[in-house]
FIZASE-559472 format. One line per field, with one value per residue: x, y, z of N, C-alpha, C in turn; residue number from 1. Coordinates in pm, 1 decimal, decimal comma. Layout:
N
n.c1 X/...
n.c2 Y/...
n.c3 Z/...
ca.c1 X/...
ca.c2 Y/...
ca.c3 Z/...
c.c1 X/...
c.c2 Y/...
c.c3 Z/...
i NUM/...
//
This chain:
168
n.c1 84,7/51,7/64,2/3,2/8,8/-143,1/-192,1/-471,4/-573,6/-558,4/-392,6/-441,1/-278,8/-295,2/-249,3/-515,3/-543,6/-390,5/-470,2/-494,6/-687,5/-782,4/-802,4/-990,8/-1208,3/-1258,0/-1364,5/-1576,5/-1749,1/-1857,4/-1731,7/-1646,7/-1486,3/-1301,9/-1295,7/-1231,5/-1016,4/-776,0/-668,5/-762,1/-692,8/-900,6/-887,7/-815,5/-1045,1/-1233,2/-1146,1/-1258,5/-1442,4/-1294,0/-1210,6/-1002,3/-1086,8/-985,4/-839,9/-993,3/-919,7/-735,6/-682,4/-736,4/-474,6/-317,9/-64,6/253,6/422,7/685,3/580,3/313,2/10,3/-169,0/-391,6/-317,6/-323,5/-306,6/-193,7/22,5/329,0/173,3/-77,3/-132,4/-307,6/-410,5/-554,7/-666,1/-678,0/-914,8/-965,3/-984,5/-941,1/-768,9/-844,9/-971,8/-1168,7/-1490,6/-1678,1/-2009,0/-2302,2/-2337,0/-2118,4/-1809,5/-1738,7/-1604,5/-1478,6/-1440,5/-1622,3/-1641,3/-1580,6/-1692,5/-1681,0/-1768,8/-1745,3/-1855,6/-1896,9/-1783,5/-2022,8/-1966,4/-1703,1/-1649,1/-1457,0/-1343,0/-1500,7/-1394,5/-1420,1/-1433,6/-1339,0/-1456,2/-1492,0/-1764,7/-1836,8/-1850,7/-1811,0/-1845,6/-1591,1/-1459,2/-1200,1/-1033,6/-985,5/-787,2/-579,9/-466,7/-455,1/-598,3/-890,2/-1148,5/-1413,7/-1636,4/-1872,6/-2051,4/-2296,1/-2432,3/-2440,6/-2618,9/-2624,7/-2530,2/-2783,3/-2977,5/-2956,0/-2699,8/-2560,9/-2369,2/-2197,3/-2023,5/-1896,3/-1632,2/-1393,1/-1350,4/-1158,4/-906,7
n.c2 -115,6/221,2/563,5/872,8/1221,6/1479,0/1812,0/1868,8/1629,0/1308,2/1003,7/661,2/378,6/44,5/-312,9/-501,9/-772,3/-831,4/-649,4/-436,0/-457,2/-203,0/-74,7/-243,0/-191,7/80,6/60,3/-126,7/-11,4/201,5/459,3/790,0/735,7/742,6/510,7/464,3/598,9/514,5/277,0/-62,2/-405,0/-687,4/-884,2/-742,3/-587,8/-780,8/-900,5/-922,0/-1120,8/-1346,7/-1510,7/-1726,1/-2063,8/-2250,7/-2143,7/-1924,0/-1661,1/-1552,0/-1430,2/-1538,8/-1518,5/-1432,5/-1648,6/-1752,8/-2029,9/-2164,4/-2260,4/-2249,9/-2093,8/-2009,0/-1985,1/-1887,2/-1892,0/-1584,5/-1597,7/-1764,9/-1887,8/-2006,2/-2097,9/-2327,9/-2356,4/-2399,8/-2321,3/-2394,8/-2161,7/-2015,0/-2213,6/-2101,2/-1812,3/-1764,3/-1632,8/-1592,8/-1844,6/-1869,5/-2022,4/-2110,8/-2226,2/-2550,0/-2523,6/-2397,0/-2078,8/-1855,7/-1538,0/-1335,3/-1120,6/-1114,7/-1370,0/-1593,1/-1875,3/-2208,0/-2478,4/-2790,0/-2901,0/-3173,3/-3378,8/-3538,4/-3495,3/-3226,4/-3129,1/-2987,1/-3108,3/-3303,4/-3314,0/-3612,1/-3890,6/-4210,2/-4570,8/-4588,5/-4345,2/-3980,8/-3832,4/-3683,2/-3669,5/-3688,8/-3467,6/-3551,6/-3818,2/-4106,3/-4366,1/-4541,3/-4577,4/-4338,6/-4190,9/-4013,5/-4146,1/-4048,4/-4001,2/-3841,2/-3853,3/-3652,4/-3299,2/-3024,2/-2683,5/-2395,1/-2209,1/-1929,9/-1718,7/-1733,2/-1665,9/-1788,9/-1877,8/-2029,9/-2354,6/-2548,8/-2690,1/-3014,1/-3262,4/-3503,1
n.c3 0,0/-79,1/2,1/-125,2/-207,6/-400,4/-526,5/-466,4/-385,0/-222,3/-272,6/-251,1/-309,0/-389,4/-397,0/-450,3/-400,1/-182,7/3,3/290,4/597,7/651,9/397,3/274,8/442,1/383,3/126,9/153,2/344,7/213,8/204,9/95,2/-163,9/-456,9/-706,2/-970,2/-1086,8/-1205,1/-1456,7/-1415,2/-1361,3/-1448,9/-1257,3/-1024,5/-989,8/-925,9/-695,0/-438,0/-466,4/-481,9/-260,1/-65,9/-65,7/109,4/340,8/406,6/475,1/301,7/-39,4/-375,0/-592,8/-907,6/-1030,2/-1161,2/-1286,2/-1430,5/-1743,0/-1693,8/-1574,9/-1281,2/-996,7/-672,4/-312,1/-131,9/115,4/110,9/237,4/434,1/363,7/115,3/-94,7/-430,4/-752,3/-1083,4/-1360,7/-1594,4/-1880,2/-2131,5/-2128,5/-1917,7/-1689,6/-1350,3/-1187,2/-1048,9/-794,1/-838,4/-743,7/-871,3/-1038,5/-1179,4/-1278,9/-1515,7/-1422,5/-1598,3/-1784,1/-2061,9/-2134,4/-1966,5/-1941,9/-1839,8/-1602,2/-1488,0/-1145,4/-944,5/-792,3/-579,9/-462,5/-511,4/-687,9/-1005,8/-1304,4/-1587,8/-1939,6/-2108,4/-2320,7/-2372,8/-2414,7/-2460,0/-2558,4/-2519,4/-2193,8/-1866,3/-1631,0/-1299,7/-1200,1/-1001,3/-1038,1/-1026,7/-1150,3/-972,8/-615,4/-375,1/-496,6/-683,0/-852,6/-980,3/-1240,6/-1511,9/-1763,9/-1900,7/-1878,0/-1776,4/-1889,4/-1686,1/-1505,2/-1634,6/-1457,9/-1368,3/-1590,7/-1764,8/-2063,0/-2223,8/-2251,1/-2114,1/-2331,2/-2494,9/-2338,2/-2346,8
ca.c1 0,0/124,9/-18,9/69,5/-88,6/-122,1/-235,9/-606,6/-618,7/-467,8/-407,5/-407,5/-255,5/-276,4/-282,1/-633,7/-534,2/-325,1/-506,8/-510,5/-823,4/-817,2/-845,0/-1116,4/-1313,0/-1290,2/-1448,8/-1697,4/-1837,0/-1904,0/-1674,3/-1636,4/-1360,2/-1314,6/-1228,1/-1204,8/-917,4/-674,4/-712,5/-745,5/-713,4/-1025,1/-862,6/-819,8/-1183,2/-1312,2/-1071,4/-1341,7/-1515,8/-1198,9/-1151,7/-946,8/-1180,4/-918,2/-810,9/-1099,5/-871,2/-657,9/-749,9/-669,5/-401,2/-254,7/74,3/315,0/524,9/730,3/495,9/171,8/-42,1/-270,7/-424,5/-275,1/-363,9/-215,5/-132,4/131,2/334,0/86,0/-183,4/-76,6/-416,6/-399,8/-663,0/-637,2/-758,4/-1002,1/-892,9/-988,4/-884,1/-672,4/-901,8/-1009,6/-1297,2/-1561,7/-1777,1/-2147,3/-2385,7/-2260,8/-2028,3/-1707,8/-1765,2/-1500,4/-1524,7/-1425,0/-1754,4/-1632,6/-1557,3/-1797,8/-1668,9/-1812,1/-1705,6/-1934,5/-1822,7/-1818,0/-2121,5/-1914,6/-1589,6/-1643,9/-1351,6/-1393,8/-1514,2/-1328,1/-1488,5/-1345,8/-1393,7/-1433,5/-1536,6/-1907,0/-1857,0/-1808,5/-1870,3/-1776,6/-1527,7/-1399,9/-1056,8/-960,4/-974,7/-652,7/-590,4/-429,2/-458,9/-721,9/-940,5/-1293,1/-1446,0/-1768,0/-1888,4/-2184,0/-2306,9/-2481,9/-2441,0/-2695,0/-2555,2/-2577,4/-2907,0/-2961,6/-2917,4/-2554,1/-2516,9/-2253,5/-2230,4/-1931,5/-1853,5/-1493,6/-1385,3/-1323,1/-1023,6/-892,7
ca.c2 0,0/346,9/681,9/990,9/1329,3/1581,3/1941,9/1867,9/1491,5/1208,6/877,5/538,8/281,1/-86,1/-435,9/-547,3/-912,4/-836,9/-523,1/-439,4/-443,5/-61,3/-48,9/-316,5/-119,8/201,1/23,9/-198,1/76,5/308,0/590,6/868,3/697,9/728,3/385,5/449,3/698,4/450,1/150,4/-172,1/-536,9/-753,0/-956,6/-645,6/-546,7/-893,0/-968,4/-951,3/-1243,6/-1456,3/-1549,9/-1861,6/-2157,1/-2335,1/-2075,3/-1824,3/-1525,9/-1503,9/-1416,8/-1612,9/-1424,8/-1500,2/-1692,9/-1813,8/-2128,1/-2220,3/-2222,3/-2252,3/-1991,6/-2062,3/-1893,5/-1938,7/-1811,7/-1475,3/-1630,6/-1861,0/-2032,2/-2059,4/-2170,5/-2369,5/-2385,5/-2350,2/-2357,3/-2355,1/-2053,7/-2048,0/-2278,4/-2018,8/-1677,1/-1757,7/-1560,7/-1670,1/-1913,5/-1854,2/-2127,3/-2064,2/-2345,8/-2669,6/-2490,4/-2293,0/-1989,7/-1754,5/-1405,8/-1244,4/-1103,4/-1143,2/-1513,6/-1665,6/-2020,1/-2281,3/-2617,1/-2847,8/-2952,2/-3309,1/-3379,7/-3620,6/-3434,1/-3082,2/-3092,8/-2964,6/-3225,5/-3291,4/-3384,7/-3720,4/-3981,5/-4349,7/-4668,6/-4568,4/-4206,6/-3870,8/-3823,4/-3595,7/-3744,4/-3606,7/-3441,5/-3620,5/-3960,2/-4161,5/-4508,7/-4614,7/-4496,7/-4269,5/-4105,8/-4002,0/-4202,5/-4000,7/-3963,7/-3798,5/-3859,9/-3525,5/-3188,8/-2909,1/-2556,4/-2318,5/-2134,4/-1794,2/-1626,3/-1737,7/-1602,6/-1850,9/-1903,6/-2119,6/-2470,3/-2584,4/-2786,9/-3155,5/-3300,2/-3649,9
ca.c3 0,0/-84,0/18,1/-179,3/-225,7/-502,0/-476,5/-410,2/-361,4/-165,0/-344,8/-181,1/-415,3/-326,8/-468,1/-377,4/-361,0/-52,0/67,8/435,9/648,4/639,6/259,5/253,4/514,1/307,8/13,1/197,6/423,0/124,0/227,6/-28,0/-226,3/-602,0/-739,5/-1113,3/-1128,6/-1287,6/-1515,8/-1321,8/-1422,0/-1408,6/-1131,8/-914,9/-969,7/-876,1/-588,7/-321,6/-495,2/-496,0/-132,7/-65,6/-3,6/208,6/467,7/424,7/503,2/188,0/-167,6/-482,2/-677,7/-1021,5/-1011,8/-1279,4/-1254,5/-1557,3/-1855,7/-1657,1/-1484,5/-1191,1/-889,2/-543,4/-197,6/-96,1/244,8/91,6/248,2/539,4/293,6/-14,3/-187,4/-567,7/-842,5/-1221,0/-1415,9/-1706,5/-1989,5/-2252,7/-2116,4/-1808,2/-1576,7/-1232,0/-1191,1/-922,5/-770,3/-832,3/-749,5/-905,5/-1148,8/-1167,9/-1391,5/-1534,8/-1380,6/-1711,7/-1845,8/-2205,2/-2152,7/-1894,3/-1957,3/-1721,4/-1581,6/-1378,4/-1030,5/-903,1/-684,1/-470,5/-392,4/-536,3/-783,2/-1141,4/-1391,0/-1717,7/-2046,8/-2151,7/-2421,2/-2336,4/-2513,1/-2486,0/-2602,6/-2432,6/-2060,8/-1772,2/-1524,1/-1195,0/-1219,9/-894,7/-1068,7/-1041,8/-1181,6/-851,9/-494,2/-339,1/-604,0/-699,2/-983,7/-1020,6/-1381,7/-1555,6/-1909,3/-1953,9/-1783,0/-1824,8/-1866,7/-1569,9/-1527,6/-1689,2/-1351,1/-1356,2/-1714,0/-1828,7/-2201,7/-2292,5/-2173,2/-2139,8/-2440,8/-2480,4/-2293,7/-2348,3
c.c1 89,8/26,2/61,7/-34,9/-45,0/-179,5/-372,5/-658,8/-512,6/-496,5/-359,6/-398,2/-222,2/-306,8/-397,0/-626,1/-464,7/-353,8/-526,3/-657,6/-873,3/-870,5/-977,9/-1232,3/-1353,6/-1386,2/-1581,4/-1797,5/-1883,1/-1857,3/-1662,4/-1498,0/-1384,7/-1230,0/-1188,6/-1106,8/-814,7/-730,9/-675,7/-771,0/-843,4/-1006,4/-871,3/-962,6/-1266,0/-1250,9/-1157,2/-1422,9/-1425,2/-1132,6/-1105,8/-1044,8/-1117,2/-900,7/-912,5/-1049,5/-789,3/-743,8/-668,8/-607,3/-334,9/-107,9/123,1/424,4/567,6/643,0/348,5/136,1/-154,1/-300,0/-388,7/-315,7/-258,2/-147,6/-22,7/254,2/246,2/-29,8/-132,1/-184,8/-390,2/-519,7/-625,4/-725,6/-846,1/-918,7/-889,1/-916,1/-780,4/-722,5/-936,3/-1147,8/-1360,8/-1668,0/-1915,1/-2237,2/-2299,4/-2163,5/-1916,7/-1723,4/-1657,5/-1556,0/-1511,9/-1558,3/-1753,3/-1619,8/-1672,6/-1797,3/-1710,9/-1761,4/-1793,1/-1843,4/-1874,2/-1914,2/-2074,5/-1806,1/-1574,5/-1536,4/-1413,0/-1400,4/-1440,2/-1407,9/-1391,3/-1416,4/-1355,3/-1490,2/-1685,2/-1938,6/-1808,0/-1881,3/-1790,2/-1721,0/-1462,6/-1250,4/-971,8/-949,5/-827,7/-667,9/-549,6/-437,5/-594,6/-765,7/-1092,6/-1325,7/-1584,8/-1768,0/-2032,3/-2186,3/-2349,4/-2481,6/-2518,3/-2616,1/-2608,8/-2704,3/-2876,9/-2918,6/-2766,2/-2486,3/-2390,9/-2290,9/-2143,0/-1889,7/-1710,4/-1489,9/-1347,4/-1178,8/-1015,0/-796,7
c.c2 122,5/461,7/799,5/1099,0/1420,9/1711,1/1934,7/1728,2/1411,5/1077,8/761,9/430,7/147,9/-199,2/-497,7/-693,6/-929,6/-707,8/-541,3/-428,5/-300,3/-29,7/-118,3/-247,4/6,8/172,0/-34,5/-106,4/198,9/448,0/661,9/846,3/680,5/609,1/373,3/552,0/640,2/323,5/36,8/-303,1/-597,1/-828,2/-862,0/-601,2/-654,8/-959,7/-1001,0/-1079,0/-1366,3/-1493,8/-1694,8/-1956,6/-2243,6/-2262,9/-1966,8/-1682,6/-1467,8/-1483,8/-1492,0/-1512,5/-1499,9/-1531,6/-1754,3/-1907,9/-2194,7/-2169,9/-2216,0/-2134,8/-2055,4/-1956,1/-1960,8/-1842,7/-1705,9/-1500,5/-1736,3/-1810,1/-2090,6/-2139,5/-2202,5/-2404,5/-2322,0/-2397,6/-2315,5/-2238,2/-2105,1/-2105,0/-2192,1/-1884,9/-1663,9/-1684,9/-1653,2/-1730,9/-1901,6/-1962,5/-2063,8/-2185,3/-2467,6/-2648,2/-2398,9/-2209,9/-1882,6/-1617,4/-1302,4/-1236,2/-1135,3/-1292,6/-1596,7/-1816,5/-2089,2/-2424,6/-2672,3/-2898,1/-3090,4/-3303,9/-3461,1/-3546,5/-3283,5/-3036,6/-3064,2/-3096,5/-3197,7/-3369,4/-3486,6/-3804,8/-4123,5/-4442,2/-4653,6/-4424,0/-4105,0/-3875,6/-3723,2/-3682,6/-3650,1/-3589,8/-3504,2/-3770,5/-3997,6/-4310,2/-4595,0/-4520,6/-4431,8/-4177,9/-4100,3/-4049,9/-4160,7/-3960,5/-3920,2/-3804,4/-3727,7/-3421,2/-3074,3/-2782,5/-2485,9/-2240,7/-1994,2/-1695,3/-1624,7/-1684,9/-1661,3/-1890,8/-2008,3/-2232,9/-2501,0/-2697,6/-2927,7/-3178,5/-3451,0/-3694,3
c.c3 0,0/-70,6/-32,9/-198,8/-338,7/-444,6/-406,4/-377,7/-289,1/-237,1/-257,1/-287,3/-349,1/-423,6/-389,7/-335,0/-226,7/27,3/217,7/473,1/636,6/500,2/231,2/323,1/439,1/193,6/59,4/267,8/344,2/163,4/93,2/-90,2/-375,5/-645,5/-886,6/-1169,0/-1226,3/-1349,9/-1421,0/-1393,1/-1370,5/-1277,1/-1012,2/-885,5/-901,8/-752,5/-466,5/-341,5/-493,6/-364,7/-141,0/3,1/105,3/342,4/501,6/450,5/387,9/65,1/-272,6/-579,0/-793,0/-991,5/-1142,4/-1232,5/-1384,1/-1670,4/-1818,1/-1565,8/-1402,7/-1087,4/-757,7/-433,1/-165,2/38,3/232,9/165,7/360,1/480,5/153,3/-116,2/-324,8/-648,7/-983,6/-1262,9/-1528,4/-1821,3/-2115,4/-2238,0/-2004,9/-1685,4/-1460,8/-1250,6/-1052,7/-911,3/-756,5/-850,3/-776,2/-1018,7/-1102,3/-1294,3/-1395,8/-1497,8/-1491,8/-1786,0/-1994,7/-2232,6/-2096,5/-1918,3/-1828,3/-1722,9/-1469,2/-1267,4/-993,7/-784,3/-563,9/-391,8/-417,0/-633,4/-921,0/-1219,6/-1522,2/-1820,5/-2104,2/-2256,8/-2381,8/-2442,2/-2547,0/-2527,2/-2500,5/-2298,7/-1979,6/-1659,6/-1424,2/-1219,9/-1109,3/-918,0/-1086,6/-1069,3/-1062,7/-731,9/-471,2/-452,8/-600,4/-840,3/-1032,2/-1168,3/-1406,2/-1708,0/-1970,4/-1843,1/-1846,3/-1798,7/-1742,8/-1604,9/-1578,3/-1582,4/-1330,1/-1481,8/-1774,4/-1970,6/-2269,1/-2201,9/-2210,0/-2239,5/-2399,6/-2437,5/-2293,9/-2241,7
i 1/2/3/4/5/6/7/8/9/10/11/12/13/14/15/16/17/18/19/20/21/22/23/24/25/26/27/28/29/30/31/32/33/34/35/36/37/38/39/40/41/42/43/44/45/46/47/48/49/50/51/52/53/54/55/56/57/58/59/60/61/62/63/64/65/66/67/68/69/70/71/72/73/74/75/76/77/78/79/80/81/82/83/84/85/86/87/88/89/90/91/92/93/94/95/96/97/98/99/100/101/102/103/104/105/106/107/108/109/110/111/112/113/114/115/116/117/118/119/120/121/122/123/124/125/126/127/128/129/130/131/132/133/134/135/136/137/138/139/140/141/142/143/144/145/146/147/148/149/150/151/152/153/154/155/156/157/158/159/160/161/162/163/164/165/166/167/168
//
């Protein structure tokens, strides 16, 4: 967080994914704060919707490791929770009902969630055709073997339009 002032204004500049309680209070309590002075990434605008589901106190922030991008908890190394981003645009995915939906309004890709363990489902192809299989499936050891033959798109209230493509 940085605080600077100009002739008639004071500027508070912060990364919302790791914002202090003070900054969050200024926004949440509707103080007279102008939020659109500078251009902001979609992730920064949606950060309040991206709380870490594991520790509940951190926020999911974009991370890069080698050639892959993902979202990890801002409380790392205390919380090591990670989640993949949208397969089409790389944006964050938010859980809404039984789906994960991309927060990017231009994308709105969706992925169904496993009804047994809550992990994202993957579209797969087997000897009897296409099906949705849990991403926690492993051929050996502890795994979730839940499958679904058909998944209905999210309801109109969730406004998702694109389903994640076929994965083998």
